[in-house]
C-alpha positions in Angstrom: 22.9 -8.1 -5.2 26.2 -7.1 -6.0 27.5 -10.5 -6.8 24.9 -10.7 -9.8 24.3 -7.0 -11.1 23.1 -7.9 -14.4 20.7 -10.9 -13.0 19.1 -8.7 -9.8 18.7 -5.6 -12.3 17.0 -7.3 -15.1 14.8 -8.6 -12.1 14.0 -5.7 -11.1 13.2 -4.1 -14.1 10.7 -6.9 -14.9 8.9 -6.1 -11.5 8.5 -2.4 -12.6 7.4 -3.3 -15.7 4.3 -5.7 -14.0 3.6 -2.3 -11.8 3.6 -0.4 -15.0 0.9 -2.6 -16.7 -0.9 -3.4 -13.8 -1.6 0.1 -11.8 -3.7 2.9 -13.2 -7.2 4.1 -13.1 -7.8 0.5 -13.4 -6.5 -2.0 -11.6 -5.6 -5.0 -13.5 -4.4 -8.2 -11.9 -1.3 -10.1 -13.1 -3.5 -13.1 -14.0 -5.5 -11.0 -16.2 -2.0 -9.4 -17.7 -0.7 -12.2 -18.7 -4.1 -13.6 -20.1 -4.6 -10.3 -22.4 -0.8 -10.8 -23.4 -1.4 -14.5 -24.6 -4.8 -13.1 -26.6 -7.2 -14.9 -23.9 -8.7 -11.8 -22.0 -11.6 -9.6 -22.4 -11.8 -7.6 -24.6 -11.7 -4.2 -22.4 -8.5 -5.8 -20.6 -7.2 -5.6 -23.7 -8.2 -2.6 -25.3 -6.4 -0.8 -22.2 -3.5 -3.2 -22.1 -2.5 -3.3 -26.1 -3.8 0.6 -26.5 -2.6 2.2 -23.5 -0.6 0.4 -20.5 2.2 -1.2 -22.9 2.8 1.4 -25.7 3.3 3.9 -22.5 5.3 1.4 -20.8 7.7 0.8 -23.3 7.5 4.6 -24.3 9.0 4.9 -20.0 10.9 2.3 -20.0 12.9 3.4 -23.7 13.0 6.9 -22.2 14.6 5.9 -18.5 17.1 3.4 -20.9 18.1 7.1 -23.0 18.7 9.2 -19.8 20.4 6.6 -17.3 22.9 5.1 -20.1 23.5 9.1 -21.6 23.9 10.4 -18.3 26.7 7.6 -17.3 28.5 8.4 -20.7 28.0 12.3 -20.2 29.7 11.4 -16.6 32.8 9.8 -18.3 33.1 12.3 -21.0 33.3 15.0 -18.7 34.7 12.9 -15.6 32.3 14.5 -13.1 29.3 12.7 -11.2 27.2 16.0 -11.3 26.9 16.0 -15.1 23.7 14.7 -16.8 22.4 15.1 -20.1 20.8 18.1 -20.1 24.3 19.7 -19.1 25.3 20.9 -23.1 22.0 22.6 -23.9 19.2 19.8 -24.9 16.3 20.1 -22.8 16.3 23.9 -23.5 16.7 23.1 -27.3 13.6 20.0 -27.1 11.7 22.7 -25.3 12.3 25.9 -27.6 11.5 23.3 -30.9 8.5 22.0 -28.8 7.0 25.1 -27.9 7.7 26.8 -31.5 5.8 23.7 -32.9 2.4 24.6 -30.6 1.8 27.4 -31.5 1.0 25.9 -35.2 -2.6 24.7 -35.4 -1.6 20.6 -37.5 -4.1 18.7 -38.4 -5.3 15.5 -36.5 -2.8 13.3 -39.1 0.4 11.3 -38.8 2.7 14.4 -39.5 0.5 16.7 -37.3 0.7 14.5 -34.1 4.6 13.8 -34.8 5.2 17.1 -35.3 5.8 18.3 -31.8 8.2 15.4 -31.1 10.1 15.9 -34.5 10.5 19.7 -33.8 11.9 19.2 -30.1 14.0 16.4 -32.0 15.4 19.0 -34.4 15.5 22.0 -31.9 17.8 19.7 -29.1 20.4 18.1 -32.5 20.8 21.7 -33.5 21.8 23.0 -29.9 24.0 20.4 -29.5 25.5 21.5 -33.0 25.7 24.8 -32.1 27.2 24.0 -28.9 30.1 22.3 -30.0 30.9 24.8 -32.8 31.2 27.2 -30.6 33.0 25.2 -28.3 36.0 23.7 -30.5 39.3 25.4 -30.6 40.8 24.0 -33.6 40.2 20.0 -34.3 39.5 19.7 -30.2 36.4 20.9 -28.2 37.6 21.2 -24.5 35.2 20.0 -22.1 35.4 23.4 -20.2 34.3 25.2 -23.3 31.4 22.6 -24.2 30.2 23.2 -20.6 30.1 26.9 -20.9 28.5 27.0 -24.1 25.8 25.2 -23.4 25.1 27.2 -20.2 25.3 30.1 -22.4 22.9 28.4 -25.5 20.9 27.3 -22.7 20.1 30.5 -21.2 18.8 32.1 -24.3 16.5 29.2 -25.5 15.0 29.3 -22.2 14.7 33.1 -22.7 13.3 32.7 -26.3 10.9 29.8 -25.0 9.6 31.9 -22.3 9.2 35.0 -25.0 7.1 32.3 -27.0 4.7 30.8 -24.5 3.9 34.2 -22.6 2.9 35.4 -26.0 0.9 32.6 -27.0 -2.7 32.3 -26.3 -3.9 28.5 -25.6 -0.5 26.5 -25.2 0.9 27.6 -22.5 -1.1 24.6 -20.2 -0.1 22.3 -23.0 3.5 23.7 -23.1 4.4 23.4 -19.5 2.9 19.8 -19.0 5.4 19.4 -21.5 8.3 21.1 -19.9 7.9 19.1 -16.8 7.8 15.8 -18.2 4.1 15.0 -18.7 4.3 14.8 -23.0 4.2 10.9 -23.1 2.8 10.0 -26.5 0.8 7.0 -25.9 0.9 5.0 -29.3 3.2 2.9 -30.6 4.0 4.8 -33.6 5.9 6.8 -31.0 7.7 3.8 -29.9 8.7 3.3 -33.5 10.0 6.4 -34.2 11.8 6.7 -30.9 13.5 3.0 -30.9 16.4 2.9 -34.2 17.6 6.7 -32.4 17.8 4.3 -29.1 19.5 1.5 -30.7 22.2 3.2 -32.3 22.8 5.3 -29.4 22.8 3.1 -26.6 24.7 0.7 -28.7 27.3 2.6 -29.5 27.9 3.7 -25.8 27.8 0.5 -24.8 31.2 -0.5 -26.9 32.8 2.4 -26.3 33.1 1.4 -22.1 36.3 0.3 -22.6 37.4 4.2 -24.4 35.3 5.5 -21.4 37.7 4.0 -19.0 40.5 5.2 -20.7 39.4 8.3 -20.6 39.6 8.6 -16.8 43.3 8.7 -16.9 43.2 12.1 -18.8 43.7 12.9 -22.3 47.2 13.0 -23.0 47.3 8.9 -20.9 44.7 7.9 -22.8 46.1 9.0 -26.3 49.4 7.3 -25.5 47.5 4.5 -24.5 46.3 3.9 -27.9 43.1 5.9 -27.8 41.9 8.1 -30.5 40.5 10.9 -27.8 39.4 13.7 -30.2 37.4 11.0 -32.6 36.0 9.1 -29.2 34.6 12.4 -27.8 32.5 13.2 -30.6 31.0 9.6 -30.8 30.3 9.4 -27.2 28.9 13.2 -27.7 27.0 12.7 -30.7 25.6 9.3 -29.5 24.6 9.7 -26.0 23.0 13.3 -27.2 20.9 11.6 -29.8 19.6 9.0 -27.6 18.6 11.7 -24.9 17.3 14.0 -27.7 14.9 11.0 -29.4 13.7 10.2 -25.3 13.0 14.1 -24.4 11.3 14.5 -28.3 8.5 12.1 -27.1 8.5 12.0 -23.2 9.2 15.5 -22.2 12.2 16.8 -20.1 12.3 14.7 -17.3 15.4 15.4 -14.8 17.5 14.0 -12.3 17.2 10.4 -13.6 20.3 10.8 -15.9 21.7 12.3 -13.2 21.5 9.5 -10.3 20.8 6.6 -11.8 24.6 6.5 -13.2 25.8 7.5 -9.5 23.7 4.9 -8.0 25.4 2.0 -9.9 28.8 3.5 -9.4 28.2 3.0 -5.9 26.8 -0.1 -5.8 28.9 -1.6 -8.6 32.0 0.0 -9.5 33.1 2.6 -11.9 33.7 0.3 -15.0 32.0 1.6 -17.8 32.0 -1.8 -19.5 29.4 -2.9 -16.7 28.2 0.9 -15.9 26.5 1.6 -19.1 24.6 -1.3 -19.5 23.7 -1.1 -15.8 22.7 2.3 -16.2 20.4 1.9 -18.9 18.9 -0.9 -17.2 18.6 1.3 -13.7 17.2 4.0 -15.6 14.3 2.1 -17.2 13.3 0.7 -14.1 13.7 4.0 -12.0 11.3 5.8 -14.6 9.0 3.4 -14.8 8.6 3.5 -10.9 8.4 7.0 -11.0 5.4 6.9 -13.7 3.8 4.3 -11.3 3.7 7.2 -8.6 2.6 10.1 -11.1 -0.5 7.8 -11.4 -1.8 7.3 -8.0 0.1 9.8 -5.9 -2.9 12.3 -6.7 -5.4 9.7 -8.5 -7.6 10.3 -10.1 -5.3 13.1 -11.2 -2.0 12.9 -12.6 1.3 14.2 -11.8 3.6 14.5 -15.0 6.1 12.1 -14.1 9.2 14.9 -14.3 7.5 16.2 -11.1 7.8 12.5 -8.9 11.5 12.5 -10.3 12.3 16.0 -9.2 11.3 15.5 -5.7 13.2 12.7 -5.5 16.4 13.8 -7.6 16.7 16.9 -5.9 17.9 15.5 -2.3 19.9 13.2 -4.0 22.1 15.6 -6.2 22.5 17.5 -2.7 23.9 14.7 -1.2 26.3 13.7 -4.1 27.6 17.2 -4.0 28.4 17.4 -0.6 29.9 14.3 -1.2 31.7 15.3 -3.9 32.9 18.4 -1.7 34.4 16.3 1.3 35.5 13.4 -1.2 36.4 14.6 -4.1 35.0 13.8 -7.4 35.0 10.4 -7.5 
């Protein structure tokens, strides 16, 4: 597996995709899945597959890709294996935007259905912009300042979100589901709306693998090697935040994927970001697809929010990473 990282990652992703399409309240055998994809299946199977399972599977895979790739980029940017895509307030900003939008009675139309994810997206981007503005010192934004500003803004946004939820009468359950990663938008519209941001964000991060390698030597050394450090940091911060905000907007807040997956890929395949970012993108999709399948069957017929599954699996791994960094250093 370690000799052929991309091939093994693609095979695992293909297996996870098939499991996601097959398993649910109605089990669909692989033979019927392939027949339905070719247009030769039964009407019931084709309806389930094309209208429910396939858009959900694609959206989950894209969300995992965004979290995995962004997590690897954040860990490289902050030079810390404990960094994740929510470090500078994206989750809190997106949650606040979504909860505010839930207090409005939207009509059942395209714009009404898109109001919550769009509000979450705007909230996430506004939070990142505000954090960067607070952290700036002249033309630079030191990493420590970014983290501290992110913690402060996240705390404020979370408190405001909690206040709105307590004052709301009918949207508390819906908001809690969204915050636990249970807001999967089952439509091709959501997939098409998310796709451009992910292509731009993850494509740019993949092209910056060499730049992230240089940043591991420190800002001064990277500058001496010919890298425009501040410009590179801004590009990585903006594009990774863009991808994460798009994923959070349509799938809710799903923790630990962006923390755990890049760390596993680094342990298995090394820390070269030219490989680590694309491998984390593939691994993020596989991990979240498997987590989603577990969420469907763990308490069937009731369905768990996928964020609960990733948290239950990711929290012990986070503690192991923390213990490892104490004994062996950050890397």
